[in-house]
Backbone bond lengths (Angstrom), bond angles and torsions (degrees), N, CA, C in turn:
res aa  C-N    CA-C-N  psi(-1)  N-CA   C-N-CA  omega(-1)  CA-C   N-CA-C  phi
1 M - - - 1.454 - - 1.562 111.53 -
2 V 1.361 116.38 -37.82 1.437 121.05 -178.28 1.543 107.66 -69.55
3 D 1.324 118.08 -38.34 1.461 122.26 176.62 1.535 111.00 -60.41
4 L 1.274 117.21 -39.72 1.453 121.92 -178.37 1.576 109.79 -67.42
5 V 1.324 116.58 -40.67 1.415 121.99 178.71 1.533 111.29 -65.72
6 V 1.332 116.91 -45.19 1.433 124.85 178.29 1.522 109.38 -61.32
7 K 1.307 118.67 -48.35 1.469 122.80 176.08 1.513 112.77 -55.80
8 S 1.336 113.59 -44.84 1.503 120.12 178.87 1.503 112.98 -63.53
9 L 1.356 116.82 -40.07 1.437 120.93 177.54 1.502 111.70 -68.31
10 I 1.320 118.10 -40.63 1.504 123.69 175.37 1.508 108.03 -60.29
11 K 1.275 121.51 -44.97 1.436 125.83 -179.18 1.521 111.32 -61.49
12 M 1.358 114.71 -46.15 1.456 119.48 178.91 1.524 111.76 -65.89
13 A 1.336 115.71 -36.72 1.471 118.34 179.85 1.540 109.26 -69.55
14 A 1.315 118.33 -36.95 1.453 120.84 179.80 1.536 108.85 -68.29
15 Q 1.296 118.80 -41.70 1.468 119.88 176.36 1.517 114.82 -64.08
16 T 1.333 115.30 -41.36 1.450 120.90 175.17 1.495 109.95 -62.28
17 F 1.310 120.06 -41.92 1.457 123.66 179.59 1.525 107.96 -62.98
18 C 1.334 118.18 -46.12 1.467 119.58 179.55 1.489 113.34 -60.52
19 W 1.342 116.96 -42.06 1.446 120.28 176.45 1.528 112.83 -64.45
20 L 1.281 114.46 -40.75 1.468 117.25 179.93 1.544 109.60 -67.34
21 L 1.315 116.90 -41.90 1.465 120.53 176.14 1.553 110.91 -59.70
22 L 1.292 117.24 -42.35 1.474 123.06 176.87 1.487 111.70 -60.42
23 V 1.347 116.64 -47.02 1.482 119.67 -179.86 1.517 109.04 -62.84
24 I 1.269 118.32 -39.37 1.476 120.68 -177.54 1.556 109.17 -68.21
25 L 1.296 117.34 -43.43 1.459 119.54 177.15 1.521 114.61 -62.64
26 V 1.365 114.74 -41.72 1.472 116.26 176.30 1.483 112.14 -65.32
27 S 1.319 119.54 -37.47 1.454 119.69 -178.77 1.539 110.58 -70.48
28 I 1.325 116.73 -33.08 1.488 119.33 177.81 1.508 108.66 -68.41
29 L 1.360 116.88 -45.40 1.448 119.96 -178.06 1.526 110.74 -64.02
30 T 1.359 115.56 -44.41 1.435 120.82 177.98 1.541 112.81 -58.69
31 G 1.315 115.92 -41.34 1.446 122.69 -179.32 1.515 111.07 -67.59
32 S 1.361 116.11 -39.45 1.447 118.72 -178.14 1.541 108.97 -73.18
33 Q 1.325 117.84 -34.53 1.479 120.04 175.74 1.479 112.18 -66.11
34 A 1.352 115.48 -38.30 1.498 118.78 178.53 1.515 110.02 -65.32
35 R 1.333 115.15 -41.25 1.499 120.46 -177.93 1.521 107.07 -68.61
36 R 1.347 120.26 -41.01 1.432 120.50 176.95 1.494 112.96 -61.82
37 G 1.359 115.82 -40.24 1.470 120.65 176.78 1.495 111.50 -61.31
38 Q 1.342 116.23 -41.96 1.472 119.74 177.25 1.511 111.70 -64.71
39 D 1.322 115.28 -42.42 1.450 120.61 -179.28 1.509 111.38 -61.54
40 I 1.361 118.38 -43.86 1.404 120.44 -176.72 1.518 112.47 -73.78
41 R 1.319 118.32 -33.25 1.475 121.73 172.59 1.521 110.79 -63.03
42 C 1.321 116.38 -47.19 1.466 120.37 174.99 1.529 112.72 -59.91
43 G 1.326 114.46 -48.97 1.455 118.32 -178.29 1.527 114.08 -62.48
44 A 1.364 115.53 -37.40 1.448 118.86 177.80 1.487 111.53 -67.30
45 C 1.331 117.09 -39.67 1.452 122.31 178.98 1.533 110.51 -63.11
46 R 1.283 116.00 -46.82 1.503 119.52 -178.05 1.535 109.83 -68.36
47 A 1.286 119.72 -37.26 1.453 121.57 178.10 1.508 109.98 -69.12
48 L 1.285 118.73 -40.37 1.437 125.40 175.01 1.520 110.85 -57.14
49 V 1.297 117.68 -48.83 1.442 122.12 177.32 1.537 110.92 -60.49
50 D 1.352 117.02 -45.42 1.476 120.60 178.65 1.545 109.81 -57.92
51 E 1.348 116.10 -47.64 1.455 120.50 -178.05 1.545 112.23 -60.94
52 I 1.319 115.70 -45.99 1.481 118.67 -178.08 1.525 109.39 -65.74
53 E 1.329 116.23 -45.39 1.505 118.21 177.55 1.507 112.34 -58.56
54 W 1.340 118.64 -39.71 1.462 120.75 179.99 1.549 108.60 -66.82
55 E 1.346 115.98 -44.59 1.496 119.25 -178.58 1.514 109.14 -59.42
56 I 1.370 117.75 -44.50 1.446 121.77 -179.66 1.532 111.25 -62.27
57 S 1.323 115.57 -37.47 1.521 118.95 179.94 1.523 110.33 -67.95
58 Q 1.293 119.30 -18.15 1.461 121.16 -177.97 1.549 115.16 -88.50
59 V 1.320 117.35 -5.74 1.424 122.75 -178.50 1.525 110.93 -91.40
60 D 1.301 116.23 136.43 1.444 122.43 177.27 1.565 108.32 -61.92
61 P 1.326 117.54 118.93 1.478 119.44 -177.51 1.536 113.93 -64.19
62 K 1.273 116.14 -14.22 1.480 121.02 -178.78 1.545 110.71 -86.80
63 K 1.295 117.14 -14.94 1.479 121.02 -179.09 1.518 108.59 -66.69
64 T 1.381 116.88 134.18 1.416 121.27 -179.10 1.560 109.82 -123.13
65 I 1.334 113.32 166.30 1.460 121.28 176.25 1.535 106.12 -136.27
66 Q 1.319 117.22 147.91 1.463 119.16 176.94 1.556 107.68 -83.12
67 K 1.340 111.63 140.86 1.470 118.99 179.08 1.500 106.16 -134.56
68 G 1.266 115.41 146.87 1.464 119.62 178.38 1.477 112.38 136.68
69 S 1.295 115.27 -169.06 1.468 122.42 -176.83 1.503 109.38 -90.79
70 F 1.324 116.32 143.04 1.447 119.24 174.53 1.514 111.71 -93.09
71 R 1.322 115.57 5.89 1.473 120.62 177.38 1.535 110.18 -76.10
72 I 1.296 116.62 150.82 1.389 120.93 -178.82 1.551 107.35 -95.13
73 N 1.285 115.31 129.64 1.510 123.35 177.82 1.541 108.71 -69.62
74 P 1.342 114.82 161.69 1.496 117.16 178.78 1.540 115.06 -58.33
75 D 1.324 114.52 -24.43 1.492 117.76 177.36 1.563 113.52 -86.81
76 G 1.327 114.53 6.25 1.491 118.41 177.63 1.539 112.98 91.72
77 S 1.319 120.51 -6.70 1.449 122.39 -177.01 1.540 111.72 -93.19
78 Q 1.295 115.89 163.07 1.484 119.62 177.73 1.571 107.67 -109.29
79 S 1.295 116.29 147.43 1.458 119.81 175.06 1.481 110.67 -90.48
80 M 1.290 116.55 81.20 1.457 122.84 -177.64 1.533 107.13 -121.00
81 M 1.325 114.81 148.18 1.448 117.47 174.57 1.555 107.50 -147.50
82 E 1.324 116.46 157.12 1.438 121.41 -179.15 1.574 106.89 -98.46
83 I 1.338 113.81 131.31 1.435 120.36 176.98 1.528 111.06 -124.52
84 P 1.309 121.80 156.68 1.452 121.85 177.16 1.534 110.15 -61.41
85 Y 1.337 115.53 130.52 1.450 122.06 -179.00 1.503 113.37 -67.33
86 V 1.336 115.67 -37.93 1.477 122.83 -169.58 1.529 112.66 -51.09
87 R 1.326 120.19 -42.23 1.439 120.89 -178.32 1.543 110.22 -118.18
88 S 1.301 117.78 27.69 1.448 123.18 174.73 1.490 109.22 -74.70
89 E 1.351 116.84 153.42 1.472 122.13 175.77 1.483 111.06 -57.16
90 T 1.346 115.33 -40.94 1.473 117.13 179.80 1.477 113.73 -60.32
91 H 1.340 117.39 -44.60 1.479 119.62 179.72 1.526 111.04 -66.40
92 L 1.357 114.68 -42.80 1.462 118.47 -175.27 1.576 110.34 -66.17
93 I 1.323 116.67 -38.25 1.484 119.89 176.39 1.524 109.16 -62.32
94 E 1.328 117.26 -43.94 1.473 120.29 177.47 1.529 110.37 -56.13
95 L 1.330 115.95 -44.92 1.465 121.58 179.95 1.556 109.91 -61.82
96 L 1.267 117.62 -48.41 1.438 123.59 -177.62 1.578 110.83 -59.50
97 E 1.319 113.99 -34.00 1.460 115.92 -177.85 1.552 112.79 -71.23
98 R 1.363 116.77 -22.67 1.458 117.06 -176.43 1.527 114.88 -122.36
99 V 1.318 116.89 -4.23 1.503 118.25 -173.45 1.530 111.93 -66.93
100 C 1.277 123.54 -29.27 1.456 122.90 -179.50 1.506 114.33 -68.71
101 E 1.331 116.26 -18.35 1.431 118.98 176.41 1.548 111.82 -65.18
102 R 1.346 114.83 -21.17 1.446 119.96 179.10 1.538 114.89 -76.12
103 M 1.360 116.46 -4.61 1.460 118.38 -178.25 1.518 108.86 -72.15
104 K 1.360 119.96 -14.99 1.478 120.63 176.88 1.523 110.11 -69.50
105 D 1.321 118.71 -12.69 1.460 123.69 -179.36 1.522 111.40 -88.82
106 Y 1.330 117.82 4.96 1.425 121.41 -175.37 1.536 112.70 -112.96
107 G 1.289 116.89 162.85 1.446 124.25 176.36 1.497 109.72 -135.71
108 E 1.275 117.59 167.97 1.483 123.21 -176.03 1.541 107.48 -109.81
109 K 1.295 116.51 126.86 1.457 123.22 173.25 1.515 110.73 -123.14
110 T 1.313 116.45 163.43 1.472 120.06 173.57 1.539 106.10 -104.57
111 D 1.313 115.38 123.00 1.464 119.82 177.27 1.508 109.10 -64.44
112 P 1.363 116.98 124.73 1.477 118.70 -176.68 1.547 112.82 -67.01
113 T 1.253 120.40 -20.97 1.447 124.81 -178.65 1.514 111.55 -83.94
114 T 1.349 115.89 -54.40 1.455 122.08 -173.87 1.508 114.16 -94.26
115 H 1.349 116.40 -15.63 1.443 124.12 -176.36 1.517 114.54 62.88
116 R 1.398 114.55 19.01 1.440 122.08 176.99 1.521 109.10 -92.57
117 K 1.309 116.08 156.96 1.458 119.32 174.18 1.490 111.03 -77.08
118 I 1.339 117.40 135.83 1.424 123.39 176.36 1.535 107.78 -128.58
119 Y 1.313 114.92 156.82 1.460 119.69 -176.09 1.529 109.37 -118.96
120 V 1.324 115.16 123.55 1.443 121.53 -174.82 1.548 108.99 -126.77
121 R 1.353 114.57 152.86 1.410 119.97 174.69 1.486 111.17 -67.92
122 V 1.347 115.36 134.80 1.475 120.68 175.06 1.539 108.60 -111.99
123 L 1.301 118.62 -13.73 1.443 124.95 175.83 1.543 109.17 -118.96
124 S 1.320 117.10 125.13 1.463 116.77 177.26 1.461 111.25 -67.31
125 R 1.298 119.72 167.01 1.458 121.12 -177.16 1.521 113.66 -68.71
126 D 1.352 116.97 -13.26 1.450 120.57 174.10 1.541 111.38 -97.12
127 G 1.354 116.78 9.47 1.460 121.61 173.52 1.517 117.13 91.25
128 K 1.340 116.59 2.27 1.483 120.59 -179.35 1.527 109.56 -85.22
129 T 1.384 111.89 142.11 1.438 115.07 -179.76 1.505 112.62 -73.32
130 M 1.324 116.97 135.32 1.462 123.26 178.98 1.533 109.06 -100.86
131 D 1.301 117.18 179.49 1.461 119.70 179.96 1.557 108.44 -65.50
132 A 1.295 113.77 120.47 1.479 120.25 -179.25 1.526 111.07 -118.29
133 S 1.308 116.72 21.51 1.500 118.42 179.56 1.531 108.40 -65.81
134 A 1.327 114.12 142.22 1.463 121.93 179.11 1.534 110.63 58.27
135 T 1.319 117.71 33.16 1.425 120.30 -177.92 1.540 109.63 -120.23
136 N 1.337 117.88 132.00 1.438 122.71 177.31 1.538 108.24 -81.29
137 L 1.339 114.72 123.20 1.445 119.89 -178.42 1.560 110.13 -121.17
138 E 1.323 116.23 25.03 1.475 120.74 -174.05 1.530 107.72 -67.20
139 K 1.319 113.00 147.25 1.511 119.14 179.50 1.536 112.01 -59.13
140 E 1.361 116.43 -41.62 1.456 119.58 -177.26 1.502 109.40 -61.94
141 M 1.355 118.28 -40.66 1.466 119.72 -176.81 1.574 108.24 -67.99
142 L 1.323 115.52 -44.68 1.519 120.66 175.33 1.483 113.02 -58.19
143 S 1.316 117.06 -40.02 1.473 121.32 176.93 1.502 110.33 -64.00
144 D 1.331 115.67 -46.44 1.467 119.29 178.78 1.488 113.15 -61.09
145 L 1.346 116.28 -41.20 1.479 120.80 176.13 1.497 114.03 -61.40
146 K 1.316 116.89 -43.80 1.505 123.37 176.78 1.493 109.57 -62.59
147 F 1.338 115.59 -49.18 1.488 121.10 -178.64 1.520 110.87 -58.67
148 T 1.328 116.44 -43.46 1.460 122.12 179.41 1.491 110.83 -64.78
149 C 1.322 117.31 -41.80 1.436 122.60 176.41 1.524 110.96 -57.79
150 E 1.332 116.35 -48.93 1.473 121.78 178.86 1.488 112.53 -59.96
151 H 1.320 115.75 -38.79 1.486 122.32 177.48 1.555 109.24 -62.60
152 I 1.328 116.63 -44.55 1.467 120.88 -177.12 1.546 108.39 -65.80
153 V 1.323 116.21 -43.43 1.468 118.39 -179.63 1.529 109.79 -61.83
154 E 1.309 115.96 -42.06 1.444 119.83 -178.91 1.570 110.42 -66.49
155 E 1.292 116.07 -48.85 1.472 120.99 -174.93 1.581 113.13 -71.50
156 Y 1.312 114.00 -34.90 1.496 116.32 -171.33 1.598 110.01 -118.90
157 E 1.322 116.93 30.52 1.447 118.49 179.71 1.493 114.17 -56.67
158 D 1.319 115.72 -42.34 1.525 118.61 -179.88 1.533 111.83 -62.55
159 E 1.359 116.41 -41.54 1.419 119.69 177.33 1.562 113.86 -66.38
160 L 1.323 113.92 -40.24 1.468 116.89 176.45 1.529 113.21 -61.01
161 L 1.371 113.84 -44.05 1.455 117.92 178.97 1.527 111.71 -64.11
162 E 1.355 113.75 -39.03 1.509 118.19 178.42 1.491 110.97 -62.70
163 F 1.334 118.51 -47.57 1.453 121.60 -176.80 1.574 112.45 -66.90
164 F 1.317 115.11 -40.56 1.475 116.79 -173.79 1.540 113.00 -90.18
165 S 1.330 118.08 -6.48 1.477 118.30 179.74 1.515 112.69 -70.67
166 H 1.344 116.82 -15.39 1.465 122.47 173.57 1.472 108.73 -144.28
167 E 1.315 116.86 156.89 1.477 120.66 -178.16 1.502 109.23 -65.26
168 T 1.317 115.88 136.57 1.478 121.89 -179.93 1.570 104.39 -143.56
169 D 1.320 113.92 144.19 1.428 120.31 175.36 1.560 109.45 -88.18
170 N 1.267 113.89 151.32 1.502 122.36 175.64 1.521 113.52 51.89
171 V 1.367 115.33 47.44 1.477 120.34 -178.57 1.512 110.45 -59.90
172 K 1.342 119.48 -36.43 1.428 119.19 179.48 1.546 111.45 -57.57
173 D 1.317 117.02 -49.18 1.439 119.39 -178.75 1.480 112.12 -68.25
174 K 1.309 117.01 -43.71 1.470 121.00 -179.55 1.461 114.44 -66.46
175 L 1.332 117.51 -41.67 1.496 119.69 -179.22 1.516 111.73 -85.63
176 C 1.326 117.34 -52.17 1.440 121.30 -172.53 1.535 114.33 -74.15
177 S 1.330 117.00 -30.09 1.426 119.57 -176.69 1.563 113.66 -103.67
178 K 1.310 112.79 -53.92 1.454 116.61 -171.76 1.518 113.36 -82.99
179 R 1.306 119.01 -40.67 1.481 120.90 -176.70 1.487 112.99 -81.50
180 T 1.376 117.00 -41.23 1.444 120.01 -172.29 1.510 114.39 -108.05
181 D 1.299 119.98 -16.94 1.445 124.64 -175.32 1.513 113.94 64.33
182 L 1.350 116.16 18.15 1.466 119.17 177.93 1.526 111.08 -69.51
183 C 1.309 117.93 -25.38 1.461 124.47 179.12 1.503 110.83 -124.23
184 D 1.308 115.76 49.24 1.466 117.33 -174.50 1.539 112.52 -63.53
185 H 1.338 117.03 -16.68 1.458 118.27 174.37 1.496 114.09 -93.07
186 A 1.361 117.09 -2.92 1.458 120.74 -167.97 1.469 118.51 -116.34
187 V 1.308 118.72 26.74 1.449 119.15 -179.05 1.530 112.87 -58.58
188 H 1.291 115.92 -28.68 1.491 118.69 -177.08 1.512 115.36 -104.61
189 I 1.352 116.03 21.11 1.500 118.96 175.17 1.451 108.44 -68.56
190 A 1.314 117.35 139.06 1.467 125.56 178.61 1.540 109.78 -60.37
191 H 1.320 117.38 143.98 1.445 119.48 -178.46 1.525 110.63 -83.14
192 D 1.288 118.57 137.48 1.476 123.05 178.43 1.494 107.30 -80.54
193 E 1.298 113.73 153.27 1.494 117.70 175.98 1.521 109.19 -93.38
194 L 1.313 114.46 151.78 1.473 119.36 178.20 1.463 107.21 -71.35
């Protein structure tokens, strides 16, 4: 009888241990997936800002676009004016429509200090390969980065237009961390150079 009780207790302890181990593994996997999701949202936002800032820097600041109404006023004139093209809504919307295609030029690395995933260019803007050592270039990761970028553009289009319609310092921090909380862990990430 004692042997039966001991065997039963050992079986219950083994089952409890297995359930406890399963719960721990699920919580670890869920936590790492949440962290990866946060890292990719932050990385996509920061890459998006880099790409838009670079595109803006490539436009001739003297280039203008007409803005106003095409209606004719009672005096026969039109209410049209010339504004700088570089930060016009028209130009910014064009950029937002194509900027996420640039995510294919990025790779995923692990930051040695924070152990977080970061996203870095592996192709220069002129198409030359850059140092891609210790960089994840898997199609699935690139697809996730592009999808996340597209989601950010869709969800935060108004904020992106607001920030880029005039020059602003530290757009990455202001937009990605403070305004959207996409990088709530990353307020102190070093700024990349164009």
